[in-house]
N, C-alpha and C positions, 0 to 999 in steps of 0.2 A: 090693694094691688100687691102682687107677689114681688118680693125683692128680687132684683136681678142677681144672678149667680155668676161669679167671674172665676175663671181659671187662668193663671199666668203660666206661660211656657217660657222659662228663663234660662239663659246661660250666665248665671249671676255674677256680673261685674258691677261697676259703680252705678251706671244708669239703671241697671236692673234693680239694684238695691233701692234706688229712688222710686222705681215703679212699684216695688213691694210696699213701700211706705205710703204711696198715693192710694193704692188699692185698699190698704188697711184703713186709711184715714177718711176716705170718701164716704159720705152718708148714702143711704139707700142702695147699698150693694153688699153682698156677702162674698168675701174671698173664700171659696170652698176648697181650694187646693192650689199647689204649685207643682208643675211638672218640670223637672230639671232637664237641661240640654247641655251639650258641649258647645264650645265657641270661645268665649272670653277665657275659659280655662277648661280643664278636663271635667267630664261629667260628675265624678264623685266630689270634686272640689266645689263645683257649682251647686250641687245638691246640699252639701254641708253649709255653704255660705247662706243659702236660703233659710235653712233651719236656724243658723246663728242669728240672722237678722230678725226672723219672726220672734225668737226668744227675746232679743233686745227690745222689740216693740210690744212685748206682752201679748203676743198672738200665738201662743203655743198650741191652740186648738186647731190651727191650720195644718193639714197634712202636706208632706212633700213626697212626690213620687219620682222615680228615676225614669227618664226616657231612654233614648238610644245613645250609645257612646260615640258614634261617628256617622258620617254621611251615608246616604243610601247607595252611593257609588264608590265607597272606599272600605277598607277593612280595618283602618285605625285612624286616630286623630292626634295630631301634635299641635300644641298651643303655639301660635305665631308669636315671634318676639315683639311685634308691634302691640299685640294684645297685652303682653306683660308690661310694656312701657306705659300703656294708657291706663290699665286697671291695677297694676301691681302684680307681683308674682303670685299673690294669694287671691287675686281677683277683686279684693275690696280695699284697694289703696294702701296695702301693707298694714292696715289697722288690725290688731289682734283682738278677737272676740272669744269668749269662753266656749269650750266644747259644748255643743247643744245637748240638752237632756233628752229631747225627743229624737227618735231614729227615723230614717227614711222608711216609708211604707213598703210592705212586701209586694203589693200589687204593682204592675207596670204602669207607667204614665200613659202608654198607648191605650191600655184597657180602661184606665180611669176616664180618659176622654170619651170613649165609646159609651161607658156606663152613664156618665153625666149627661151626654147627649140624649140618651133614651129617658133618663129620669127628669131632666129639666126642660128639654125641648127649646122653645123660643125664648125662655127666660135665661138661657145660657149664653154668656159671652166668653169667648176664648181670646186671649191676648198673647200671641207669640212674639217675643222680642229677641229671639235668637234664630238659629236655623229652623227651617220648616220640617225637619226630618220626622219629628214625633207626630205631628198632625197628618202629614202625608201617609205615614204608616197606619194611622187610625182609619183614614179614608180607604186605604187599600184593604184593610182587614174587614171593615164594615161600611161599604159605600152609602148605606142608608143615612148615615149621620149628616151627610151634606144637605139633606132635606129637613133635618131636625133642629140643628144649632141655630140660635137666633142671630148671632153675629160673630165674625172673626175680625178683629181689628189688629193688624200686625205692624210692627216696626220693621221696615225693610224696604229696599228698592229705591229707585230714583227714576223719575220720568222726565222732569224738566231741568234737572241739573246733572252734573257729572257724578259718577260713582266715587266711592272713597277707597276702593281697593284697586280697581282699574278705571279707565275712562268711563266705563258704562256700569260697572258692578258695585253694588253696595255690599258691605261685609256679611250681613246675615244671609242674604240671597246667595252670595258667592260661596258660602260654606257648603250649600247643597242646592244647586240651581234646579236639579231634576225634581227634588221634593217640592221646591217652591212652585215649579210649573204644575205639579199635581194639584196643589192647593189652589193656585190662582185660576186654573182652567176648570176647576170643579164647579158644582152648583152652589157652593157656600156663599152666603151674602157676606161680602168682605169690605173692609175699609183699609186702604194702604196709607200708612203714615210713614212716608219715606224721607229721604234727605231733603226733598223739596221743602218740607216744613220744619223738620227737626233742627236743621242747621240755622234756622232763623230764631230759634227759641233758646236763648242763652241764660245761664245762671252764673253769677259772679261771687266773689268772696264777700261782697257786701251782704248778700243773702245768707251765706254760710255763717258769717259772724253773728247773725241774729240767732241762729240755732245754738252756736257755742255759748252765747250770752245767757241762754236758758239755764245753764248749769246742770242739765240732766245728763244721764248716761247716753241716752239715744241722741240728744242734741249734739253732744261733744263728738260721739263716734261718727255720726253722719256728716258733721262739719269736717272732720279729719279725712274721712273717706272721699268726700266730694272735693275738698281742696287738693288732694293728690291728683285728681282727674283734671281739675282746672289748671294746675301746674303742668300736667302732661300736655294738655292742649296748647299751652303757651310755649313750652320748650320744644315740642315737635312741630311748632308752627302750623297747627291745625286751625286754631283761632286764638288770637291774642286778647279777645274781648270777653272770654268766658267759655264755659263748656256747654255743649248742646244737650238738651234734655230729651234725648232720643226716646228711650223706653217709657219714661213717665208720661210723655206726651201721648203715646199710643193708648195708655190706660185712660188718660183724661178724655181723649176723643171717643173711646169705646163707651164712656158713660155720658158724654155730652158732645155729640157730633157737631154742634154749632160752633165749636172752637175752630173748625176748619172749613174752607171752601173746597169743594170736590168736583171732579168731573167723572161721570159714569163711563166705564169702559169694559169691554171684554179684554182681559189681559193674558199675556203669556210670558214665560220666562225662557230665554234662550239658554239651553244647557249643553250645547256643543259648539265647537269652533271659536273663532276669535272674539265673538261678542258674548262669550260665556257670562252668565249672570245678569244679562240685561233684562229689565222689566219693561215691557212695551205692549202697546195695543196690538191685538191679533187681527191682521188684515182680513183673514178669512171670515171673521165674525163682525166686521164693521157695520153691516146692516142688520145684524141680528137684534131682535128686541130684548129688552130687560137685561142690560149689562149687569153682571154680578159684583163688579169691583168699583167702589167709589174711591178715586185717587185724590188724596189731599194735595192741593197745589198752593194754598195760602193758609195762613193761620193768624188768628187774633192773639198775638203773642202777649200783649199787655194783660188781657183778661185771663189768659191761661196762667201766666206767671203769678198773677195775684191769687188765683184759686189754688195753685200749687203751693204757694207760700202759706196761705191761710190753713190749708189742710195739714201740711207737714209740721208747721210750727205748733198747732194745737196738739197734734199727736206727740211731738217731742217734749212738750211741756209736761205730759203725763208720765213719761218713761225716762 
């Protein structure tokens, strides 16, 4: 059986760093590339962070492509202060990693999505854990990819809980709600891993201490990066019990959908007016057959956390 191919679309902050580690450590999958986005930091910083982390994990064979530098409805992007507070000014918890030896690819991330869709078809999984700007641009450039790609499992949105930027909007969707609507209302087979499940899945310093105890470069760096995030969650009163595993949970679910309970829906994203950024079922398609989005509403957090720790600890032992 052909190995699944995975592309991560990341605005590399702390939980994106954990997502890279999970995709690298998981068996039976090839991480064939990372497309950089803006969000937790500027596009160039996020791309460089991905390269640094891949080098730390001994994965220099994985190429990094640059996506688009700002949303589809704006002409520039400024990093929000809250993003700096949560992820650090450099996006990775103020941990300093060496300048990466590998450069960002010349090809655009949007073109890489299109090329990979035609090359791998149903074996391709795309995991966007930042804004949907890059994937929406790929759909607009080549609409045929919506029939080719095997699955898109994204971290974003909130259906049964409140948003984390406004009452209704989750941060990734809020960055570019119009692009998110393009993706969600397309024919792509999708799984939404939103705040409904990621906020239930917490990591604590008990786990990061295990990585630090390995005495390896990656173990120490990842413990430091994640501890910054746990402290930010505590100090900003987001959660006093630990940090949410937003992005790595999406990677986990993309490879093993049984981690979550889902409801199938035709979804839309509100991209105008006071409900901007809301991810919600589309009334016009309530009776349409074959909903394309499976929305995760519950998670087997114990089994996921055990898998997450097994994968990452084994990976950090080696590097």
